[in-house]
N, C-alpha and C positions, 0 to 999 in steps of 0.2 A: 393647298391645294387638297380638297377632300376626298377622303376615300369611300370607293361604294360600301354595301354592307358586306360581300363578299369579299374583298379587299382588306377590311377591316378584322375581319373574323379571321382571315388566314394570319397576319400580322399577329393577331394576338396569340394564337396557338403556337408561331413560330418563337414568339419572345419567350416562352414557358420552358425552351430548350436549353440545357447548359450552353452559359456563354452565349447569347444571342440576346442584346438587350434591343431596344425598342428602335436605333437606326439601323440594327442589322438584321433585324426581322423584317422590317420596309424595304432594304433592299435586296435581302432575297427574296421576298413576295414579288417584289418589280421583275426582279431578275429572272424568275422562273418565268412571269405572264409576258415580258417579252422578248426575250433572247433564247429561254429554253421550256417553251409551250408543251415541245411534244414529248419532254420529259414528265407531265405534268400527269397524264393516265399511268404511265407505270408504274410514277413514285406512288400512285395511289394505291394501286393495285399492291406493289411491294410491303407496303404500308397494312394492307389489311390483311395479305398471307401472312406475313409476320405476326400481325394482332393474332391471327387465328391458330397456327401451329406452332409459334414457339414458345415452350415452358420449360420449367425450372425439372433439372433432373431429380427424381425421386431419390438417389441416393449420395450427391455432390450439390446440388442445389445450382449446376451451373445450367445455362440457356441450353437448351436443344430443342429437338424435333419429333423427339422418341420420348419415350418413359424412362430411359437411363441414358445417361449422353455417352459418347465414342468415346471418352478418356475412361472410363469407371469401367468398361465395356470391354478393353484392352487389357488384355491377358500378359501383357509385359511388363505393368507397371508393380513399381515396387510397393506393394500394398500395406506394409510395414512403417511407410512415412504417407503423412496426411499434412499438407500446406494448406492453411489456411488464411485467404485473401479475400478484401470487402466486395470486388466487383469481376462479373468477367472479363472485363479490360484487363486487369490485373493478370487474371491466372492467364489470360495470352500473353500477357508480357512476360511472364516466367517461362512459359513453354517457347517461346519466340528465343527465348537466351538457349536453351538446350541443357542447360546445368542439373536441370531436375526431371525424374522420372517416376516419381511419385504421384498417389493420388492428392484430390483435391477437397476442401468446403470451399463455400462461395458463401460469403455472407449478406451480402446484396444491403452494403450500407454500415457505419459503425454506430457505435455509439455516442450520441449527442444528444443531451437533455433541450439542449436550447432550440434543436429544432424537432422537439418531441419523439426522436427516434431514442426509443428504449429498449432492452435486452429482448422483451417479447416480437421485436420487430426482425431480430437476429435469427431466425428457423431455429432456435436455441433445438425444440423437437429432432430436426433432422439432423444438426451436429450430435446432439447426445446418441441417436440411434449409429451414428457414424463411428464417435468412440467405442460403442460398443463392442463395433466388430471385431471379431478375435485377430490376434497378430499383432496388433498397433505396438510399433514401439516408438516413434516419433512425432511431435507433432509440432508442425513448425509455425508460428503466427510469422505472416508474408504481409501484414496488414498494414497503410500506411506511415511513416514517419511521421506524424500527428501527435499533437494533444489526444486529439479523438483516438489515433490509429491505437498509440500507447495505451490508454487505456481499456480498448475494447479486449486487445490481445491481457492486459492484465487481469481482464475479468474473466473473459472464459477459458483462462489457463486452472481456474478454480473447477472446470467441467472435468478435467483431463485426469481419467486415472491414476491412482498412484499406482508408480514400476514403470511409466509411459514419461519418455523424457520429453519437456518442452523446451523449445528455442527459437529467439526471433531473429531474422535476416538484420544484418549490421553493416558488415563493411560497405561504404561505397555508396549507402542511401543518404543523403541530406535529408538533417530535420526537414520538417515541414513539405520535403518533396512527396511526389506521388509517383506512383510504379509506371503509371502508364507514359510516364515522359522520361523514366529513363532509360539510359541506353542497356542491349540487349548482355553487352559483354561485364559493365557496374552491376547488373541486376543477378547474373551467373556469379559474380565474384561475391557477391552480397549471403547468396543461398549459400554458398560451400563456406563459407567464413561465418555461418551462423552463430548465434552462443546461447547456452542457458539461458531459459526467461527468467531464472529467479536471479539471476548476477544485476 
């Protein structure tokens, strides 16, 4: 069955989403058109609003709709602790654990030379500015337990000023695992059982 140009364009765009292959993109497109057509205008408006309103926090690089995100504005956070994560999804997973009340820095990725992701893609200027803030006592690297995540943590540890502890979440996170798929209890124990990065 041949697709119309509009349907072909929709399936091509859906295919660019993570975890959506050719068959899945086609199924989603057909489902929207046949069963959920009433969602399409609202979905288009939500996508447009997100595109126009969501930006990076100027302090921690998390996604937000203001200059500074709600976590950075929260005066109850422990400013002496800084947890470095790869994505906003990882930040949300740690927040859901309830085991951490410090600040964050969101890299929006990890070092991956094969994918063309280098240090210049990790917002190092904002990271350096955050590290320069007074009172910082510890930087916790909560990058994924993959080779890329480990390499990213080791590389970024070189930016941490002397006298500031660097640690790595450890216990309970399997090698090759991604934070967004780890349950809250395990993630909380991993944060509480973190170890010094140079070990």
